[in-house]
C-alpha positions in Angstrom: 25.5 46.3 -34.9 27.5 46.6 -31.7 27.1 43.8 -29.2 25.3 44.7 -26.0 27.2 43.8 -22.8 25.3 41.3 -20.7 24.2 42.7 -17.4 25.6 41.2 -14.3 22.6 40.0 -12.2 22.1 41.9 -9.0 23.2 40.0 -5.9 20.5 38.4 -3.9 20.4 40.0 -0.5 19.8 38.4 2.9 16.2 38.8 4.2 15.5 39.9 7.8 12.3 39.2 9.7 11.4 41.3 12.8 9.1 39.8 15.4 8.4 42.9 17.6 5.2 41.6 19.3 6.5 38.2 20.4 7.1 38.0 24.1 10.5 36.6 25.0 10.1 33.3 26.8 6.7 32.6 25.3 5.8 29.5 23.4 5.9 31.4 20.1 9.3 32.8 20.9 10.6 29.3 21.6 9.2 28.1 18.4 11.1 30.8 16.4 14.3 29.5 17.9 13.9 25.9 16.9 16.8 24.8 14.7 18.2 28.3 14.4 21.7 29.3 15.8 21.3 32.4 17.9 23.7 35.2 18.8 23.7 34.3 22.5 25.2 30.9 21.5 27.7 32.1 18.9 30.4 31.8 21.5 29.8 28.0 21.4 29.9 28.0 17.6 33.3 29.7 17.7 34.6 27.4 20.4 38.1 26.1 19.4 38.2 23.0 17.1 35.4 20.5 17.6 35.3 21.0 21.4 32.6 20.1 23.8 30.8 23.5 23.7 30.4 23.4 19.9 29.4 19.7 19.9 26.8 20.1 22.6 25.2 23.1 20.8 25.4 21.2 17.5 23.4 18.3 18.8 20.9 20.7 20.5 20.1 22.6 17.2 19.9 19.4 15.2 17.6 17.7 17.8 15.3 20.8 17.8 15.1 20.7 14.0 14.2 17.0 13.9 11.6 17.1 16.7 10.2 20.6 16.3 10.6 21.0 20.0 12.7 23.4 22.1 15.4 21.7 24.2 15.3 22.9 27.8 18.8 23.9 28.9 20.3 24.6 32.2 19.7 28.1 33.7 22.4 29.3 36.0 21.9 31.6 39.0 23.4 34.4 36.9 20.9 33.8 34.1 17.9 33.8 36.6 19.2 37.0 38.2 19.4 38.5 34.7 15.8 37.7 33.9 14.7 39.1 37.3 16.5 42.4 36.8 16.1 42.9 33.1 13.0 45.2 33.2 14.4 47.5 35.9 17.8 47.6 34.1 15.9 48.8 31.0 14.1 51.5 33.0 17.4 52.5 34.5 18.9 52.9 31.0 16.1 55.1 29.8 16.3 57.3 32.9 20.0 57.7 32.8 20.3 58.1 29.0 17.2 60.2 28.4 16.1 58.0 25.6 13.3 55.7 24.6 13.7 52.0 23.8 11.8 49.7 21.4 11.1 46.2 22.5 11.7 43.4 20.0 11.1 39.7 20.8 13.1 38.1 18.0 15.0 38.9 14.8 15.7 36.2 12.2 18.1 36.6 9.2 18.1 34.3 6.2 21.7 34.3 5.0 22.0 33.9 1.2 25.2 32.0 0.2 26.8 31.8 -3.2 26.4 28.0 -3.2 22.6 28.3 -2.5 22.9 26.6 0.9 21.1 29.4 2.7 20.8 29.3 6.5 19.1 31.1 9.2 20.4 32.9 12.3 18.6 34.8 15.0 18.9 37.0 18.1 16.7 38.4 20.8 17.8 42.0 21.5 17.0 43.3 25.0 15.9 46.5 23.2 16.5 48.5 20.1 18.0 52.0 20.4 16.9 54.6 17.9 17.5 53.5 14.3 21.0 52.0 14.6 21.6 50.6 18.0 21.0 47.5 20.1 20.9 47.3 23.9 22.3 44.2 25.5 21.8 43.9 29.3 23.9 41.7 31.5 23.8 41.5 35.3 26.7 40.8 37.5 27.4 40.2 41.1 28.1 43.6 42.7 31.6 42.7 43.8 32.5 41.6 40.3 30.9 44.7 38.9 33.1 46.9 41.0 36.2 45.2 39.4 34.8 45.9 35.9 34.2 49.5 36.8 37.7 49.9 38.2 39.2 48.7 34.9 37.2 51.2 32.8 37.4 50.5 29.0 39.8 47.7 29.7 37.1 45.9 31.7 35.0 45.0 28.6 34.0 41.3 29.1 35.3 39.6 25.9 33.1 36.6 26.4 30.2 38.8 25.1 32.0 39.8 21.9 30.4 37.1 19.8 26.9 37.9 21.0 27.3 41.7 20.5 28.7 41.4 17.0 26.3 38.6 16.2 23.3 40.8 17.1 24.7 43.5 14.8 25.1 40.9 12.0 21.5 39.6 12.4 19.9 43.0 12.8 22.1 44.9 10.4 22.6 47.7 13.0 25.7 49.7 13.7 26.5 49.5 17.4 25.6 47.6 20.6 25.3 49.4 24.0 26.4 46.7 26.5 25.2 47.6 30.0 26.3 45.6 33.0 23.9 46.1 35.8 23.1 45.4 39.4 20.4 47.3 41.3 21.7 50.0 43.5 25.1 50.0 41.7 26.5 52.2 39.0 26.3 50.4 35.6 29.3 49.5 33.5 28.6 50.7 30.0 30.4 49.8 26.8 29.5 51.0 23.3 30.6 48.3 20.8 30.8 49.4 17.2 30.1 47.1 14.3 33.2 45.1 13.2 32.6 43.9 9.7 35.8 41.9 9.6 34.8 40.0 12.7 31.3 39.6 11.4 32.6 38.0 8.2 34.6 35.5 10.2 31.5 34.8 12.4 29.4 34.4 9.3 31.9 31.8 7.8 31.9 29.8 11.1 28.1 29.8 11.5 27.8 28.7 7.8 30.1 25.8 8.5 28.2 25.1 11.7 24.9 25.1 9.8 26.4 22.7 7.3 27.4 20.4 10.1 23.9 20.6 11.6 22.3 19.6 8.2 24.7 16.6 7.9 24.0 15.5 11.5 20.3 15.7 10.9 20.7 13.5 7.7 22.7 10.9 9.6 20.3 10.8 12.5 17.2 10.4 10.4 18.9 7.7 8.3 19.5 5.7 11.4 15.8 5.6 12.0 15.2 3.0 9.3 11.5 2.2 8.9 10.4 3.6 12.2 
């Protein structure tokens, strides 16, 4: 009787959770972030070596996981301006692009690894476009925006690359429309396609970061003794 060939088990796929009705900035939204590296901070994860940016973010994620509380971080004038103009930027995008957008508070991906050390990542898209796109909105001082517009395609702000590709990784979508906005000004628009090679590198670095977070949590708790 011929031997039957053993079937190779199907790979276990990542799971993705969508929190459409969670308002960004709410207590529930903050709770979803606790202990989870997010796309807007992937630039810190990728910071060269074990530099200050990475170390600072490492301690923040570990502290949130231990306490169950969100760490308040500094909000710059640029960040505050972005929050103030985000809704009008979204309306501007829909008017100028003749499309509808879908709001989404948070997306969380559980990444399944071959070693069984699964980890979570997240992002907060400014909006979802159709079935395959993500809208990311950035605001910029109008004098700086003029410089970006003058440069055309070469003006893409590379500091946002990790966040854009990170959002595509977390959501599984195919492109990001990055819009740089200031009221009364033309917007600078960049369509960023999915880069699977970059995402693989990003995944490896975030996996290493998540391992470092777990070890830091273990060391910190062990120092607590019988408290």
